[in-house]
C-alpha positions as CSV (number, residue, x, y, z in Angstrom):
1,X,74.5,256.5,135.0
2,X,72.0,258.6,136.8
3,X,70.3,257.2,139.9
4,X,66.8,258.5,140.4
5,X,67.1,258.4,144.1
6,X,69.7,261.1,144.1
7,X,67.3,263.9,143.2
8,X,67.5,267.1,145.1
9,X,64.0,268.4,145.7
10,X,62.2,271.6,146.8
11,X,62.9,273.1,150.2
12,X,61.6,276.4,151.5
13,X,65.1,277.2,153.0
14,X,66.6,278.0,149.6
15,X,68.2,281.4,149.1
16,X,66.7,283.3,146.2
17,X,68.9,284.3,143.3
18,X,71.5,281.6,143.6
19,X,71.6,279.4,140.5
20,X,73.7,276.4,139.7
21,X,73.2,274.9,136.2
22,X,71.2,271.7,136.4
23,X,70.5,272.1,140.1
24,X,67.1,273.5,141.1
25,X,67.7,276.6,143.3
26,X,64.8,275.6,145.5
27,X,67.0,272.9,147.1
28,X,70.0,275.2,147.6
29,X,70.5,276.3,151.2
30,X,73.5,278.5,150.7
31,X,76.8,278.8,148.7
32,X,80.0,278.8,150.8
33,X,83.6,279.7,150.0
34,X,86.5,279.2,152.4
35,X,90.2,280.4,152.2
36,X,91.4,276.8,152.7
37,X,89.3,275.7,149.7
38,X,89.9,278.8,147.6
39,X,88.7,278.1,144.1
40,X,86.1,275.6,145.4
41,X,82.5,276.6,145.9
42,X,80.4,274.4,148.2
43,X,76.7,274.4,147.4
44,X,75.0,273.3,150.6
45,X,71.7,271.6,149.8
46,X,68.8,270.0,151.6
47,X,68.2,266.6,150.0
48,X,64.9,264.8,150.0
49,X,66.6,261.4,150.0
50,X,69.8,260.0,151.3
51,X,69.8,256.5,149.9
52,X,70.0,255.7,146.2
53,X,68.7,252.4,144.8
54,X,71.2,250.9,142.4
55,X,69.5,249.6,139.2
56,X,69.4,245.9,138.7
57,X,71.1,246.2,135.3
58,X,74.3,247.3,137.1
59,X,74.7,243.7,138.4
60,X,76.1,245.0,141.6
61,X,76.1,242.7,144.7
62,X,74.5,245.6,146.7
63,X,71.2,247.5,146.1
64,X,71.7,250.7,148.1
65,X,74.3,253.4,148.3
66,X,74.7,256.8,150.1
67,X,76.8,259.6,148.6
68,X,76.9,262.8,150.8
69,X,78.8,264.8,148.1
70,X,78.5,265.5,144.4
71,X,81.8,266.5,142.9
72,X,85.1,266.0,144.7
73,X,87.5,268.2,146.6
74,X,89.7,265.2,147.3
75,X,92.5,266.1,144.9
76,X,95.2,268.3,146.4
77,X,95.7,271.8,144.9
78,X,99.2,272.5,143.9
79,X,99.9,276.2,144.0
80,X,102.6,278.8,143.7
81,X,103.0,282.5,144.7
82,X,101.1,284.9,142.5
83,X,104.3,286.6,141.4
84,X,105.7,283.4,140.0
85,X,106.6,284.0,136.3
86,X,104.9,281.7,133.7
87,X,106.5,281.4,130.3
88,X,103.9,282.3,127.6
89,X,103.8,280.8,124.2
90,X,105.0,284.1,122.6
91,X,108.3,283.8,124.6
92,X,107.5,286.4,127.2
93,X,106.9,285.8,130.9
94,X,103.9,286.9,132.9
95,X,103.1,286.6,136.6
96,X,100.7,283.7,137.2
97,X,98.3,286.2,138.9
98,X,97.8,287.7,135.4
99,X,97.5,284.4,133.5
100,X,93.9,283.7,132.4
101,X,91.9,280.8,131.1
102,X,92.5,280.4,127.3
103,X,96.0,281.9,127.4
104,X,98.6,280.1,125.3
105,X,101.6,279.1,127.4
106,X,104.6,276.8,127.3
107,X,104.5,273.3,128.7
108,X,106.6,270.2,128.0
109,X,106.1,266.8,126.3
110,X,108.3,263.7,126.2
111,X,109.8,263.1,122.8
112,X,111.8,259.9,122.7
113,X,114.9,260.5,124.8
114,X,114.2,264.2,125.2
115,X,111.5,266.4,126.8
116,X,110.6,269.3,124.6
117,X,108.9,272.7,125.1
118,X,105.5,272.8,123.5
119,X,102.6,275.2,123.3
120,X,99.6,274.5,125.5
121,X,96.5,276.2,126.8
122,X,95.4,277.3,130.2
123,X,92.2,275.3,130.9
124,X,91.5,276.5,134.4
125,X,92.8,278.9,137.1
126,X,92.0,279.4,140.7
127,X,93.4,280.7,144.0
128,X,93.8,279.2,147.4
129,X,95.5,279.9,150.7
130,X,98.3,277.5,151.7
131,X,101.3,277.2,154.0
132,X,104.2,278.7,152.0
133,X,107.7,277.4,151.4
134,X,110.7,279.1,149.7
135,X,112.8,276.9,147.4
136,X,116.2,278.5,146.5
137,X,118.3,277.2,143.7
138,X,122.1,277.4,143.2
139,X,121.7,279.9,140.3
140,X,119.8,282.3,142.4
141,X,116.3,281.3,141.3
142,X,113.7,281.4,144.1
143,X,110.3,279.6,144.1
144,X,107.5,280.2,146.6
145,X,105.0,277.4,146.6
146,X,102.9,275.2,148.9
147,X,104.2,271.9,150.2
148,X,101.9,270.1,147.9
149,X,103.3,271.6,144.8
150,X,105.6,269.5,142.6
151,X,108.6,270.3,140.4
152,X,110.4,268.1,137.9
153,X,113.8,266.9,139.2
154,X,116.5,264.7,137.7
155,X,114.8,261.9,139.6
156,X,111.2,262.7,138.5
157,X,108.4,264.7,140.1
158,X,108.9,265.7,143.7
159,X,106.8,267.6,146.2
160,X,108.2,270.7,147.9
161,X,107.7,269.2,151.4
162,X,107.0,265.8,153.0
163,X,103.7,264.8,154.5
164,X,103.2,265.6,158.1
165,X,104.5,262.9,160.5
166,X,102.1,260.0,160.7
167,X,100.4,260.7,157.4
168,X,102.7,258.5,155.2
169,X,105.4,259.3,152.8
170,X,105.9,260.9,149.4
171,X,108.8,262.0,147.3
172,X,109.9,265.5,148.2
173,X,112.7,267.9,147.5
174,X,116.1,267.7,149.2
175,X,119.4,269.6,148.6
176,X,120.5,266.6,146.6
177,X,117.9,267.3,143.9
178,X,118.3,269.4,140.7
179,X,115.3,271.0,139.1
180,X,114.8,270.8,135.3
181,X,114.6,273.9,133.1
182,X,116.6,277.1,132.7
183,X,115.9,279.0,135.9
184,X,115.9,282.7,136.4
185,X,119.5,283.3,137.7
186,X,118.1,285.9,140.1
187,X,115.2,286.6,142.4
188,X,111.8,286.9,140.7
189,X,111.4,290.7,141.5
190,X,114.6,291.4,139.5
191,X,113.5,289.3,136.5
192,X,111.0,291.8,135.1
193,X,110.7,293.8,131.9
194,X,112.6,297.1,132.1
195,X,110.7,300.3,132.5
196,X,110.3,302.3,129.2
197,X,112.3,305.3,130.5
198,X,113.6,308.1,128.2
199,X,117.1,306.5,128.3
200,X,115.7,303.0,127.4
201,X,113.8,304.5,124.5
202,X,116.9,306.4,123.3
203,X,119.0,303.3,123.6
204,X,116.4,301.2,121.7
205,X,116.2,303.7,118.8
206,X,120.0,303.9,118.6
207,X,120.3,300.2,118.3
208,X,117.3,299.9,115.9
209,X,118.1,302.9,113.6
210,X,121.9,302.4,113.5
211,X,121.3,298.7,112.9
212,X,118.5,298.8,110.3
213,X,117.4,302.4,109.5
214,X,118.3,304.8,106.7
215,X,119.2,308.4,107.2
216,X,119.9,310.4,104.0
217,X,121.1,314.0,103.8
218,X,122.1,315.2,100.3
219,X,122.4,318.4,98.3
220,X,121.4,318.5,94.6
221,X,121.7,321.2,91.9
222,X,118.5,322.7,90.6
223,X,117.9,322.9,86.8
224,X,117.3,326.7,87.1
225,X,120.4,327.2,89.3
226,X,121.2,326.9,92.9
227,X,120.9,323.8,95.1
228,X,118.3,322.0,97.1
229,X,118.9,319.9,100.2
230,X,117.0,316.6,100.7
231,X,116.7,314.9,104.0
232,X,115.1,311.5,104.5
233,X,114.6,309.0,107.3
234,X,113.3,305.5,106.6
235,X,112.9,302.4,108.7
236,X,111.5,299.4,106.9
237,X,110.7,296.1,108.7
238,X,108.7,292.9,108.1
239,X,108.0,292.7,111.9
240,X,105.1,295.0,112.8
241,X,106.0,294.9,116.6
242,X,109.4,296.5,116.2
243,X,108.1,299.0,113.6
244,X,105.2,300.1,115.9
245,X,107.5,300.4,118.9
246,X,110.0,302.5,117.0
247,X,107.3,304.8,115.7
248,X,105.9,305.2,119.2
249,X,109.3,306.0,120.7
250,X,110.0,308.6,118.0
251,X,106.6,310.2,118.7
252,X,107.4,310.3,122.4
253,X,110.5,312.4,121.4
254,X,108.4,314.7,119.2
255,X,109.2,313.1,115.9
256,X,106.1,312.3,113.8
257,X,106.5,309.7,111.0
258,X,104.2,308.4,108.3
259,X,103.7,304.7,107.9
260,X,103.0,303.0,104.5
261,X,103.8,299.8,102.6
262,X,107.4,299.5,101.5
263,X,107.6,296.2,99.6
264,X,104.8,293.6,98.8
265,X,105.0,290.0,100.0
266,X,106.5,287.4,97.6
267,X,106.6,283.6,97.8
268,X,109.9,283.8,99.7
269,X,109.5,287.1,101.6
270,X,107.0,288.7,103.9
271,X,105.5,292.1,103.2
272,X,107.5,295.0,104.5
273,X,106.1,298.2,105.9
274,X,108.1,301.4,106.7
275,X,108.0,304.6,108.6
276,X,109.2,307.7,106.9
277,X,109.8,311.4,107.4
278,X,111.5,314.0,105.2
279,X,111.2,317.0,107.5
280,X,114.5,318.6,108.3
281,X,113.5,319.2,111.9
282,X,112.6,315.5,112.4
283,X,115.8,314.5,110.6
284,X,117.9,316.6,113.0
285,X,115.9,315.3,116.0
286,X,116.6,311.7,115.0
287,X,120.3,312.4,114.7
288,X,120.3,313.8,118.1
289,X,118.4,310.9,119.6
290,X,120.9,308.3,118.2
291,X,124.1,310.2,119.1
292,X,126.5,308.0,121.2
293,X,126.2,309.1,124.8
294,X,129.4,310.0,126.7
295,X,128.3,308.0,129.8
296,X,125.5,305.6,128.9
297,X,123.1,304.6,131.7
298,X,122.1,301.1,132.5
299,X,118.7,301.8,131.0
300,X,120.3,303.0,127.8
301,X,122.4,299.9,127.5
302,X,119.3,297.7,128.0
303,X,117.4,299.6,125.4
304,X,120.3,299.4,123.0
305,X,120.5,295.6,123.3
306,X,116.7,295.3,122.6
307,X,117.0,297.6,119.6
308,X,120.0,296.0,118.0
309,X,118.6,292.5,118.6
310,X,115.3,293.5,116.9
311,X,117.3,295.0,114.0
312,X,120.2,292.6,113.5
313,X,119.7,289.7,116.0
314,X,118.2,286.3,115.7
315,X,117.7,283.1,117.7
316,X,117.5,280.5,114.9
317,X,118.5,277.0,116.1
318,X,118.3,278.2,119.7
319,X,121.5,280.2,119.4
320,X,121.2,284.0,120.1
321,X,123.3,286.1,117.7
322,X,123.7,289.8,116.9
323,X,125.6,290.6,113.7
324,X,127.0,293.9,112.4
325,X,130.0,295.2,110.4
326,X,130.4,298.4,112.4
327,X,133.0,298.0,115.1
328,X,131.4,300.6,117.5
329,X,128.1,298.8,117.2
330,X,129.8,295.5,118.1
331,X,131.9,296.8,121.0
332,X,128.8,298.7,122.4
333,X,126.8,295.5,122.2
334,X,129.5,293.6,124.1
335,X,129.7,296.4,126.7
336,X,126.0,296.3,127.2
337,X,126.0,292.5,127.7
338,X,128.8,292.9,130.2
339,X,126.7,295.4,132.2
340,X,123.8,293.0,132.3
341,X,126.0,289.9,133.1
342,X,125.1,288.1,129.9
343,X,127.9,285.7,128.9
344,X,129.0,286.1,125.3
345,X,131.8,285.8,122.8
346,X,132.7,287.7,119.6
347,X,133.2,285.5,116.6
348,X,135.6,286.5,113.8
349,X,134.3,288.6,110.9
350,X,133.3,286.8,107.7
351,X,134.6,287.7,104.2
352,X,132.4,290.8,103.9
353,X,133.4,292.1,107.3
354,X,130.3,291.1,109.3
355,X,131.1,289.9,112.8
356,X,128.8,288.2,115.3
357,X,128.3,288.5,119.0
358,X,127.0,285.1,120.3
359,X,125.3,284.6,123.7
360,X,126.7,281.5,125.5
361,X,125.4,279.7,128.5
362,X,122.5,277.9,126.9
363,X,118.8,278.7,127.3
364,X,119.3,280.2,130.8
365,X,121.4,283.0,129.3
366,X,119.0,283.5,126.4
367,X,116.0,283.8,128.6
368,X,117.9,286.2,130.9
369,X,118.7,288.4,127.8
370,X,115.1,288.4,126.7
371,X,113.7,289.2,130.2
372,X,116.1,292.0,131.0
373,X,116.0,293.7,127.6
374,X,112.4,293.1,126.4
375,X,112.8,293.0,122.6
376,X,109.7,293.8,120.6
377,X,109.7,290.9,118.1
378,X,108.1,287.9,119.7
379,X,108.9,285.4,116.9
380,X,112.6,285.7,117.9
381,X,111.8,284.8,121.6
382,X,109.9,281.6,121.2
383,X,111.4,278.3,122.4
384,X,108.6,275.9,121.1
385,X,110.2,272.7,119.9
386,X,113.5,273.1,121.7
387,X,114.7,270.3,123.9
388,X,114.8,270.8,127.6
389,X,118.5,270.9,128.5
390,X,119.5,272.2,131.9
391,X,122.7,274.1,131.2
392,X,123.0,275.9,134.6
393,X,123.1,274.6,138.1
394,X,119.5,274.3,139.4
395,X,120.5,272.3,142.5
396,X,118.3,272.9,145.4
397,X,120.2,275.0,148.0
398,X,117.4,275.3,150.6
399,X,113.8,274.6,151.3
400,X,112.5,276.8,154.1
401,X,109.0,277.3,155.6
402,X,107.9,280.9,155.5
403,X,106.1,280.4,158.8
404,X,102.5,281.0,157.7
405,X,99.9,280.8,155.0
406,X,100.0,282.9,151.8
407,X,97.8,283.4,148.9
408,X,98.6,281.0,146.1
409,X,97.5,280.5,142.5
410,X,97.3,277.4,140.4
411,X,96.4,276.6,136.8
412,X,95.4,273.6,134.7
413,X,97.1,273.2,131.3
414,X,96.7,270.8,128.4
415,X,100.1,269.2,129.0
416,X,99.8,268.9,132.8
417,X,102.7,271.2,133.4
418,X,104.0,274.7,132.9
419,X,107.2,276.7,133.2
420,X,107.3,278.5,136.6
421,X,110.3,280.8,137.2
422,X,112.1,278.9,134.5
423,X,111.7,275.4,135.9
424,X,109.2,272.7,135.0
425,X,106.3,272.7,137.4
426,X,103.4,270.3,137.8
427,X,99.8,271.6,137.8
428,X,96.5,270.3,139.0
429,X,94.4,268.4,136.4
430,X,90.9,269.6,135.7
431,X,88.9,266.5,134.7
432,X,85.7,265.6,133.1
433,X,82.9,265.0,135.6
434,X,79.5,265.9,136.8
435,X,77.9,266.7,133.5
436,X,74.7,265.4,135.1
437,X,74.5,268.8,136.8
438,X,75.2,270.5,133.4
439,X,78.5,271.6,134.8
440,X,81.5,271.7,132.5
441,X,83.6,268.6,132.0
442,X,86.8,270.1,133.5
443,X,87.3,272.4,136.5
444,X,83.7,272.2,137.8
445,X,84.3,268.8,139.4
446,X,86.8,270.3,141.8
447,X,85.4,273.7,142.0
448,X,81.6,273.1,142.4
449,X,80.9,270.6,145.1
450,X,77.4,269.9,146.2
451,X,77.1,269.0,149.9
452,X,74.0,267.3,151.3
453,X,74.2,268.9,154.7
454,X,71.1,267.1,156.1
455,X,72.1,263.7,154.7
456,X,72.4,262.0,158.2
457,X,69.0,263.2,159.3
458,X,67.3,262.1,156.1
459,X,69.1,258.8,156.2
460,X,67.8,258.2,159.8
461,X,64.2,258.8,158.6
462,X,64.6,256.5,155.7
463,X,66.1,253.7,157.8
464,X,63.3,254.0,160.4
465,X,60.6,253.3,157.8
466,X,58.8,249.9,158.4
467,X,59.4,249.0,154.8
468,X,63.2,249.1,155.3
469,X,64.5,245.5,155.2
470,X,68.1,246.2,156.4
471,X,69.8,245.4,153.1
472,X,73.5,246.3,152.9
473,X,74.4,249.9,152.0
474,X,77.7,250.8,150.2
475,X,79.5,254.2,150.6
476,X,82.2,255.4,148.2
477,X,80.5,254.1,145.1
478,X,80.2,257.4,143.3
479,X,82.4,259.9,145.2
480,X,84.8,259.4,148.0
481,X,83.0,260.0,151.3
482,X,86.4,260.9,152.9
483,X,87.4,263.5,150.4
484,X,88.8,266.8,151.6
485,X,85.4,268.4,152.1
486,X,84.6,265.8,154.8
487,X,87.2,267.5,157.0
488,X,85.0,270.6,156.9
489,X,81.5,269.1,157.0
490,X,82.0,265.9,159.1
491,X,79.0,264.2,157.6
492,X,80.3,260.6,157.9
493,X,80.0,260.2,161.7
494,X,76.2,260.9,161.5
495,X,75.9,258.5,158.5
496,X,77.8,255.7,160.3
497,X,75.7,256.2,163.5
498,X,72.4,256.2,161.6
499,X,73.3,252.9,159.8
500,X,74.6,251.2,163.0
501,X,71.7,252.4,165.2
502,X,69.2,251.0,162.6
503,X,70.9,247.6,162.4
504,X,71.9,248.2,158.7
505,X,75.2,246.6,157.5
506,X,77.4,248.8,155.4
507,X,80.7,249.1,153.6
508,X,83.0,252.0,152.8
509,X,85.5,252.4,149.9
510,X,88.0,255.2,150.1
511,X,91.6,256.3,149.5
512,X,91.4,259.1,152.0
513,X,93.3,258.8,155.2
514,X,90.7,260.9,156.9
515,X,88.9,257.6,157.6
516,X,91.3,257.2,160.6
517,X,89.3,259.9,162.4
518,X,86.2,257.6,162.5
519,X,87.9,254.3,163.4
520,X,86.6,254.4,167.0
521,X,83.1,255.0,165.7
522,X,83.4,252.2,163.1
523,X,84.7,249.8,165.7
524,X,81.7,250.4,167.9
525,X,79.4,250.0,164.8
526,X,81.0,246.7,164.0
527,X,79.8,245.4,167.3
528,X,76.2,245.5,166.2
529,X,76.3,245.3,162.3
530,X,78.6,243.9,159.6
531,X,81.0,246.6,158.6
532,X,83.3,246.3,155.5
533,X,86.1,248.7,154.7
534,X,88.0,249.0,151.5
535,X,91.0,251.0,150.3
536,X,91.9,251.8,146.7
537,X,95.5,251.0,145.9
538,X,96.9,250.2,142.5
539,X,100.7,250.9,142.9
540,X,103.4,249.1,144.8
541,X,105.3,250.9,147.5
542,X,108.5,251.0,145.4
543,X,110.4,253.8,143.7
544,X,109.0,252.9,140.3
545,X,105.5,252.4,141.8
546,X,105.6,255.7,143.6
547,X,106.9,257.5,140.5
548,X,104.1,256.1,138.4
549,X,101.5,256.8,141.0
550,X,102.5,260.5,141.1
551,X,102.3,260.7,137.3
552,X,98.8,259.0,137.1
553,X,97.3,260.0,140.5
554,X,98.7,263.4,141.4
555,X,97.3,264.7,144.6
556,X,96.3,261.3,146.1
557,X,97.9,259.7,149.2
558,X,101.1,257.7,148.4
559,X,101.1,253.9,148.4
560,X,102.8,254.0,151.8
561,X,100.1,256.3,153.3
562,X,97.4,254.0,152.1
563,X,99.2,250.9,153.3
564,X,99.4,252.6,156.7
565,X,95.7,253.3,156.6
566,X,95.1,249.5,156.0
567,X,97.3,248.7,159.0
568,X,95.3,251.2,161.1
569,X,92.0,249.6,160.1
570,X,93.3,246.1,160.9
571,X,94.8,247.3,164.2
572,X,91.3,248.5,165.1
573,X,90.1,244.9,164.6
574,X,88.2,245.7,161.3
575,X,88.4,243.8,158.0
576,X,89.9,245.7,155.1
577,X,89.6,244.8,151.4
578,X,91.7,246.5,148.8
579,X,90.7,247.6,145.3
580,X,93.8,246.9,143.1
581,X,92.6,249.2,140.3
582,X,93.2,250.3,137.8
583,X,95.8,247.9,136.5
584,X,97.6,249.7,133.7
585,X,98.5,247.5,130.7
586,X,102.3,247.2,130.3
587,X,102.9,249.6,133.2
588,X,101.5,247.8,136.3
589,X,100.6,244.4,135.1
590,X,104.0,242.8,135.3
591,X,104.6,239.8,137.6
592,X,107.2,241.8,139.5
593,X,104.8,244.7,140.2
594,X,101.8,242.6,141.1
595,X,103.8,240.4,143.4
596,X,105.3,243.4,145.1
597,X,101.9,245.1,145.5
598,X,100.2,241.9,146.8
599,X,103.1,241.3,149.2
600,X,102.7,244.8,150.5
601,X,99.0,244.2,151.0
602,X,99.6,240.9,152.9
603,X,102.1,242.7,155.1
604,X,99.6,245.5,155.8
605,X,97.0,242.9,156.8
606,X,94.5,243.2,153.9
607,X,91.7,240.7,154.2
608,X,90.9,240.5,150.5
609,X,91.6,242.1,147.1
610,X,89.7,243.1,143.9
611,X,91.8,243.3,140.7
612,X,90.4,245.4,137.9
613,X,92.1,246.6,134.6
614,X,92.0,250.2,133.5
615,X,88.7,251.4,132.3
616,X,88.6,254.4,129.9
617,X,85.3,256.2,129.6
618,X,85.1,259.3,127.3
619,X,86.8,262.2,129.0
620,X,89.2,260.1,131.1
621,X,90.2,258.3,127.9
622,X,91.4,261.5,126.2
623,X,93.3,262.6,129.3
624,X,95.0,259.2,129.9
625,X,95.9,258.6,126.3
626,X,97.3,262.1,126.1
627,X,99.5,261.4,129.1
628,X,100.5,258.1,127.6
629,X,101.6,259.7,124.4
630,X,103.7,262.2,126.3
631,X,105.4,259.9,128.8
632,X,105.1,256.4,127.1
633,X,104.6,256.9,123.4
634,X,105.8,253.4,122.6
635,X,102.7,252.0,124.3
636,X,100.1,254.0,122.4
637,X,99.7,251.5,119.6
638,X,99.2,248.6,122.1
639,X,96.5,250.5,124.0
640,X,94.8,251.2,120.7
641,X,94.4,247.4,120.4
642,X,93.4,246.7,124.0
643,X,90.8,249.4,124.0
644,X,89.7,249.3,120.4
645,X,86.1,248.4,121.3
646,X,85.5,251.1,123.8
647,X,85.9,251.8,127.5
648,X,86.6,248.3,128.6
649,X,89.8,246.4,128.0
650,X,89.6,243.6,125.4
651,X,88.2,240.4,126.9
652,X,91.4,238.6,125.9
653,X,93.4,241.0,128.1
654,X,91.0,240.7,131.0
655,X,91.2,236.9,130.9
656,X,95.0,237.1,130.6
657,X,95.2,239.4,133.6
658,X,92.9,237.2,135.7
659,X,94.9,234.1,134.9
660,X,98.1,236.0,136.0
661,X,96.7,237.3,139.3
662,X,94.7,234.2,140.4
663,X,97.7,232.1,141.5
664,X,99.3,235.1,143.1
665,X,96.2,235.7,145.2
666,X,95.9,232.1,146.1
667,X,99.6,231.8,147.1
668,X,99.1,234.7,149.6
669,X,96.0,233.4,151.2
670,X,93.8,236.2,149.9
671,X,91.3,233.9,148.2
672,X,87.9,232.8,149.5
673,X,84.3,232.0,148.6
674,X,83.9,235.5,147.3
675,X,86.1,234.5,144.4
676,X,83.5,232.2,142.9
677,X,80.6,234.6,143.4
678,X,82.6,237.4,141.8
679,X,83.6,235.1,138.9
680,X,80.0,234.7,138.1
681,X,79.1,238.3,138.7
682,X,82.0,239.4,136.6
683,X,80.8,237.8,133.4
684,X,79.3,241.0,132.2
685,X,81.5,243.5,130.2
686,X,83.2,245.0,133.2
687,X,85.0,241.7,133.8
688,X,85.7,242.3,137.5
689,X,87.2,239.7,139.8
690,X,86.7,239.9,143.6
691,X,88.5,238.4,146.5
692,X,87.8,238.7,150.2
693,X,84.8,238.7,152.6
694,X,82.3,241.5,152.6
695,X,79.2,242.0,154.8
696,X,76.1,240.4,153.6
697,X,76.5,241.5,150.0
698,X,77.8,245.0,150.7
699,X,80.6,244.8,148.2
700,X,83.2,247.3,149.3
701,X,84.9,248.1,146.1
702,X,82.7,248.0,143.0
703,X,81.0,251.1,141.6
704,X,77.6,251.0,140.0
705,X,78.9,250.6,136.5
706,X,81.0,247.6,137.5
707,X,84.3,249.3,137.1
708,X,85.4,250.0,140.6
709,X,85.6,253.4,142.3
710,X,89.3,253.5,142.0
711,X,89.3,253.0,138.2
712,X,90.7,255.8,136.1
713,X,87.2,256.9,135.0
714,X,85.1,260.1,135.2
715,X,81.6,258.8,135.5
716,X,78.6,260.4,137.1
717,X,80.1,262.1,140.2
718,X,82.9,259.5,140.3
719,X,86.1,260.0,142.1
720,X,89.0,260.1,139.7
721,X,92.7,259.5,140.3
722,X,94.2,262.3,138.3
C-alpha cells in the first residue's frame, strides 16, 4: 500500500547526477557509504512531509504515522574473510572475494533424515568491515568471520560469538560444538589449486597418456622393397576439459597436435574427440615427457594424480577410485597419495588383472584430493545430491578475537546457506521489498536505505499548524524506527521531542534494543502526553524457541534480548505491549509454546499482547515456503490448505487460534477493554486480535495493512524478520 503523504518532493539542495530508480533526484541531498555499513547505500533526502495519513480502508485504530526510513538496515550482516573458500557447483572451490552474483554454488537442503548438498545460485554479494574472530577446528580447518556469522553445528545454527554483555543472549560456538561438513584439514592458504609448473604438467601428461593414451611405433615392409617406419600418438576422450588441458600442456613442451572427432555419439555413449600427431619428433618428445623420473618432485606427484584420475579415475557413488592393470602405475599412484597425505587402500585385482586404489576417509579426503591435485574433469568432482556426513573431527578447538576490524564478504543464496572452508555456513537473506521505489525485490531493501534527514524539523512544522488536532501518531508501522541506521542518524530523539512538545500522543513498535538509548527521553515525554511502546516477539525463550527464531528471523535480537528490552521499558515506568506475531501454524501455535511465551511476557512485565497468525504476501510467501520445504517438508501440505486463498490464514485457523489464546491471555491478566475493541476491528480479513492499553487510539502494534509490523511479510517498506 502506498501512502500519498510519503512523497519526497523537490528541493534545491539535490546533488546533480545522482539517480535512484523511482526516487526523483531533486529530493536527494547526498548518497553516503560507511565502512560499518559496507554494502549499504544511504540516500539522504529532504522530505516535504513527515506524517503520513493512513487510509480509512486500512481499518487501523490510528490515522497518522511517521517513518524516518525507507528500506531497512536492521538485519545483521553475516560475513567471512575474503579468502574463505566457497564450494562451487562444478566441484571446485573459489575464494568468496571472487564469487559473483549469478554464480552456481553448493548449498544444502533437508531431505527427510538427512541434509543433502544441492545446487543453488548467488543472489547478492556485498562487503563490510567487522570485528574478526578466528575459529579453529580439530582437523586443522580455520575460519575467519564476524561474531554475527553463523555455522551449522550438531546442535543447530550458532553464532561465532555471544552478544556484548547487557545486550541479551544468543546461541554461540563453544569448544563443545562440532561443525557440519567436510572441513579443509589444513589452513586456507594451503588449500589452493597447485601451480601449473613444468613438473606438474609433466606429471599430468604421464598419468593421462600412460593411463588413456596410445603411442604406436612400427616398421612395415614396402611393396617395392625396403621398410617404412610409422609413429602415431593418439589421445581420445569424451571429456573436453581433459583433452584441452592435455593438448595445451603438450604445446607448452613444443609438441603440436591436431584435434578432430574420433567417434560419434550414440544412444549410450557421448561423442569422443581426439588429439593426434604422427611426426617422429613429436613422438620422441612425448616419450621423453612421460619417462618415469628418478626422483619425482612433489609437483610431479600432484600432476600425476590429476592425470591418472582424469584418465582412469571416477567418483561414482561418492567413492573415489583409480583403476589400472599396470603395477608401476598403481604403486606410483599410492606413492603420490602418500606424499599428499591422502588416506587410501589398494583393493585386490579382478579377474582380468585390473586393481583399484580407493581413497578412504569420506568426503573430507575426497575434497582434499580434488583441491590439492586440481583434476580437469569437473563432472567427476561434483557432490550434488550427496548426503552431508561429517566423517572427520570438526570439533571447535578455539574461538579467538583477532583484536580488530577486518574486511569481510557475505553472499545471499537460494538455499540460505553455502559451504565455507568445507563447513555449512549461514548467509544473509535478501528479501523482497521496496518495489515502490522501483528497486529490486531482493538485496535493495538492505542495500538502498532512504533516510529523511530533516524529518524532525518537518514534523515540528506540521505539528505546529493550527489545523493539527493532536490525534495519535504511530511509529514503526512500515519500517522499524530503531533499525541499525538509527544508530548512525539519531533521528528518533528529534521526532520524540517534536511530538511531546506539541502535545501529540504517540506509540512506537520495534524489535530493536536501540530503543533503550531513548528511554530517558520517552519517560519525560510520557509526563506530558500518552506514550505507548510495543515490542515484537513471537518465540519463547526456550532452546526450541531460540532455534526456530534463528531459522526464521536470522539477524534479529534473541527472545531473551527482547524480553530484557521489555523489562527495561517497564523499569522506566512506561507501558509495553507485545506483538506476538507471526504465529506459525504447527510450529509455534502449540499450547506449550504459547503458554511458555505468555509466561515469559508476564514475567518481563508486558502490559498487553497482540496475537497474529503468519501472513504470507507474495515474495515473503516464496521465501517462507521454500524454507518450510527444506526444514519441515512434512508441513508443506498443511500450509497449502491454511493459505490456499492467499496471503491470510484461513478464517477457520484464525478462529481456532483466537479460541486457543483467549483463555491463556485471560488467565495471565493480560486482557482488558481493548480486547472487545480489537475483536470488532479484527473482523476484516486480517483477523487481528488485540490486548492491552494503548494511548488514545495509537495502536502500538498493527501495520497499515492490518497484519502487524512483526509479521513475516514484505510489504511497502515493511520490516521483515528474515
